[in-house]
N, C-alpha and C positions, 0 to 999 in steps of 0.2 A: 199375520195369523195372531190372535190372542191365545197365550196359553192358559188352560184353565188347572189350577194347582190344586191339591188335594188340601182341605181344611185342617187346621191343627188339631193333633190328636195326642194327648198326654195320657199314658197309661199309670199304674200306682208306683212303679219304679221310677218313671221319669219325674212324678210329682215328689216323691220322697228323695231323690237324687238332687232335684230342685232345691229342696229345702236343706238338703245336706250341703250344698255348695254355699248356702247363704249362712249356715252355722259355720263352715270352715272359714270362710271369708271375715264372718263376724269375729271369730275367734282371733284370727290375724291382726286385722286392722283395728281392732278395739285394744290390742297388746301395743301398740305405738306409745300409750301413755305410760306402760311398763318400762318400756325400751328408751324412753327419753332419759330417765337418769342414768341406764348403762352407756348410753351413747355420749352424754354429757360427761361422763369419767373417761370414756375410751378416746373421744376425740377433743376433750378440753372445750367444751362448748360452754356458753352462758343461755340463760332462759331464752332469750330472742332468737338465738340461731339454733336451738333445739327445736324452738316451736315451728320451724319451716318445714318440718316432717310432715305436719298436718296440711300445710299449704301446697307441698309437692304432691302429696296423695289427693288432695281435693281437686286441684287444678287438673291432673291427668284424668281423675275420675270423671271430670266434667267431660273430657274428650271422648272417654269410654262411653258416657251416656249419650253423646251426640251420635256416637257411632252406632250404638244399640238403638236408639230412636230412628234413625234413618233406614237401619236395615231391618227392623223387626217384623215388618210385613212385607219384604221383598226378597228374602232369601228363607231358605230352610229353616225352621224354627230351632232344630237340632242343632245347628251350627251357631246362629246368631245368639242363642241362650247357653250353648256349652262351652265355646272355645275360650271365653273369658277365663274359665277355670284353671287351664293348663298355663295360661299367660301368667296368672298370679303365683303358680308354681315357678316358673321361670324367675320372677321377681324376687320371691322369698329365698331362691338359693343364692341370687346376687347380694341381697342384703347379708345373708349370713357368711358370705365369702369376703364382702366389702374390706378393702384395707384403708378406705377413707371416707369422710363424711359424704363427699361429693359422689362417690361410686354408690354408697348405701342411699343416698337421695335417688340415684339413677333406678336401683331395685324398687324402691318404694314407688317411683313413677309409672314401673312397668306393672307392679301389682295394682295402681289405681286405675289403668285402663281397662284391666281384667275386670276390675270390680265394678266400674262404670257399666261397662257393657252387660255383666251380669245382672245388675241391679235392675236396669232398665228393661230388659228383655223378659227375666223370669218374672218380675213381679208383674208385669204386663200380663204375661200368660196365665197366670193365676188370678188375676184380679177381673178379667174381662167379663163384661156383663154387670158387674155391681151385685149379683145375686146372693142368696144367703149362703150358697156354698162358697162364693166367692170370698165373702166377708171372714167365712171360717178358714179359708184357705191362706188368704192373705195374713190373718192375724197369726196361724201357725208358722207361715214363712218367716215373719220378723220375729216371733217367738224364737224359732231355730237360730236366727241370728244373734238375739241376746243369748241364748244358752251357750252358744259358741262362745260369746263374748265373756262368760262368766269363767269359762276353763281356759281360754287362751291366755289371759294375764298371769293365771297361776302357774301354767306351765313355763311362760316366758321368765316369771320371778323365780321359778326353781331352777331354771336351765342357765341363766347368766351368772357368772361370766363363762364357766368351763364348757357347759353343753350348748351353748347358742347355736353354733353353727349346725352341731348334728341334728338339734331339734327343728331348725327350719329345713334341713333336706328331708326329714319326715313329713313336715307340713307340705312340701313341695309334692311328695308322693301322693299325699292325701288329696290336694288338689288335682292332681292328674287323674286319680281314680274316679272322684264323683263326677269329675267333667266327661269322662268316657262311658260313665253310667247313664248320665243325662242325653249325651249324644245318640248312644245305642238305642234308646228306648222312647225318643220323641220323633214323630212324624208330622209331614204337612207344614202348612204355612199359616200364619196369622192373618186373615182377611180383615180388611176395613169394612164396616156397616155403614154405608151413606143413606140407607134408607130410615134410619132412627131418627127421628126429630128431637133438636136439641130444644130444653126449655128456654122460655123466654128469661132474658136477662144472665143467662149462664156465662156468659165471658166475663162479666165482672166478678161474679162469684169464683169462678176458676182463676181468675186473676189474684184474688184475694187469697185463694187455697195456696197459691204459688208461692206468695210472698210469705204467707203464714207458715209453711213448712220450712221454708229456708231459715226463718228465726227460730223456730222451733228445733231443728237441727242444730242450730248454733247453740242452743242451750244444753241439749243431749251430748253433743260431741265435745263442746266446750266443758262440760263437766267431766266426762269420761277420759278426755284426753290430760287433763290437768289434777284429778283426784289424787292419783299416786304422788305427785310433787308436792301437792299441797298438804297431804297427810305426812310426808318425809319433812318438809319443813316446819311442820308443827312439832317434830320429834320423835315421831314415830319412825319404826325400820321399815324398809322397802317391801318387806312381806306384809306388814299391816297395810302399806300402800295398795299393794295388789289385793289384799283382803276386801279392803273399801271399794275398790274397784270392780271386784267380782261381786260383791252384796249389791252394788246398784245394778249391774247386769242381770244378776238372779232376779233382783225385784222387777226390772223391766220386763224379763220374760213373764214372771208370775202376773203382771200386770195385763199381758197381752193375753196369758191363757184364761185369766179370771173373767176377762171382758166377754169372752164367747158367747155366754149365755145371756148375756146383758144386751148383746148386739141386737137379738131378737126383739128385745123389749123397747130399745130407745134408738133414735135415729143417731146417724154418725155425727150430726149437728150438735145434739146433747151430750153426746158422749165427750167429743173434743172440746167443748166449752168447758164442761165440768173438770176435765182433766188440765185443761190449760189455768184455771183457777187455782187448782190444787197445786199445781207446781210453784206459784207465788208463794202460797204459803208455806211449802216444803222447803223453799229457800230462807224463807223468814226464819224458819225452825232452826236451820242449820246456822244462820248468822247470829242468833241470839241465843244459843246453848252451845255446851262443849261437847254434845253428843253427834259428832260428825259422822260416826259409822250408824248410827239409828237414822240420822238426818238423810245421809245419802242413799240410804236403803227405802227411805220414804218417797225421797223424789224419784227413784227409779222406778218405782211401783206405780206412782201416778203420772209419770211421763209414757209408761209402757202402751196405752191403748192410742195415744195421739198419731203416730206415723202411720199406722195400719188404717185407721178409721178414716184419717184425712184421706187417704189413698181410694179407699170405696167411695167417700164422699165426692171427689173429684170424678171417678169413673160413672158415677150414677148422675151428675149433672153435664158429663161430657160424652155421653154414650156413644158407642160404635167407632171411636176413634182409637186406633192401636198405639198412638203416641202419646196417650195420657200419662201413663205409668213415666215414660221418658222424659215429658217435661216436669213431672213432679220431682223426679230424682234428678234433674238438672238443677232445679231449685233447691233441693235437699243439700246436694253436695257442696254448691255455691256457697251456703250457710256453714256447711263443715270445713270449708277451706278457709273462709275469712274469720269465722268467730274465734278458732282457739289460737290462731296466729296472732291476731289482735290483743287477745288476752294475755299472750307471752310477752308481748312488746311492752303493755302497760304493767304487767307483775314484774318485770325486768326494774322498772322505776319504782313501783309502790309495793312490791312485796306479794307473795301469794295469798297472805291474808285477806286480800279485796277480790280473791276468785268470786265469792258467793255474791257478791254487789254488782260484779262485772256480767253475772250470769242473769242478775235481775232484769237488766236492760233488755235483752232479746226475749225474756220471757214475758215482759210487760207487752212488746210489741206484739209477740204472739197472740196473747189475749185478746189485744184491740183489734187486730186484723180478722180475726176468727169471729169475733162479734160483729163486725161489719159484715161479714160473709152471712153469718146467720140471720141477719136483721133484714136480709132479702128476700127470705122465706122462697127459696126457688124450689120447683117441685122436682123431685128426685126419680129417674127411671130406673126401675129395678126389674131386671130379666128374672124370669122363674124357669130355672131349670136344676 
């Protein structure tokens, strides 16, 4: 006998709690860049060793994405979307209490699994259909992530070394609270719609979008992961490094909010391509001037629209498939895992002053890949609701 499950239903509280989950996990995971100098001192690490934190988070987040993608339409949406939050809380407690670098990395791994699961499922719930409402929700969701990422590094910078453990306990409590709100206010199952025809040539474009998002996230996470270290090695204080990171994420959030009215006038293709070009120019500005704070702020602003808009682009050319966000998140976290870790290895030999030019490599690949996708001119399927 085939069971008929009720369709996914999100009320206002579940939507806001989903956005809150993104904000809290954005604040936490984006603070790894500020934690790196602290861990380097605490555990006597070099740049390459400390860079493993990004790889550990990324690899386990990939596992979380796989779990979320495989389960997103098979189990109750409340659980597949919400259980990752308390799991991240458990990991944050472990990081706060860790007596060694290996135990710290274990805590990061637990956070990574919860991060990936929430990323893949909640993004899919809010982006389904690719409608104008979905465009708004996905941008707000990712703006929430970026706003959290502004606050998180400032909190960590202010807490280390004396209040680090206590702050992470508070963070765990917040993870559990927002996870409970999402679970208790979400009902039904996300269904796969096999009746919607895919546009001709969508497979190639979708593949390009996956590659593009991997390299784009390599730029974003490579920058956010190493901005504090870059600023400190230029002679600034840890607080200035945290401020530079906060400005990057504040600008990232601003870019995602300001793009909302423009999303009704311009296609995802146009927005993503324009942003990708502007990222190149922002890196050139940082590389050839001494105004790093201004440059990283500009870079965050032009980066802002890329991720959520590329997500909507993918949903529209691959309609009806509940795994779309999971595939995109898998590609994104793959880029987030490899890029900052490789940068750490190179900078261990060449110094942090080459960071901007290291970022230029994935930025250029991002532009090329998105240009190839745009050249195909694939018709987008947009649901009206």
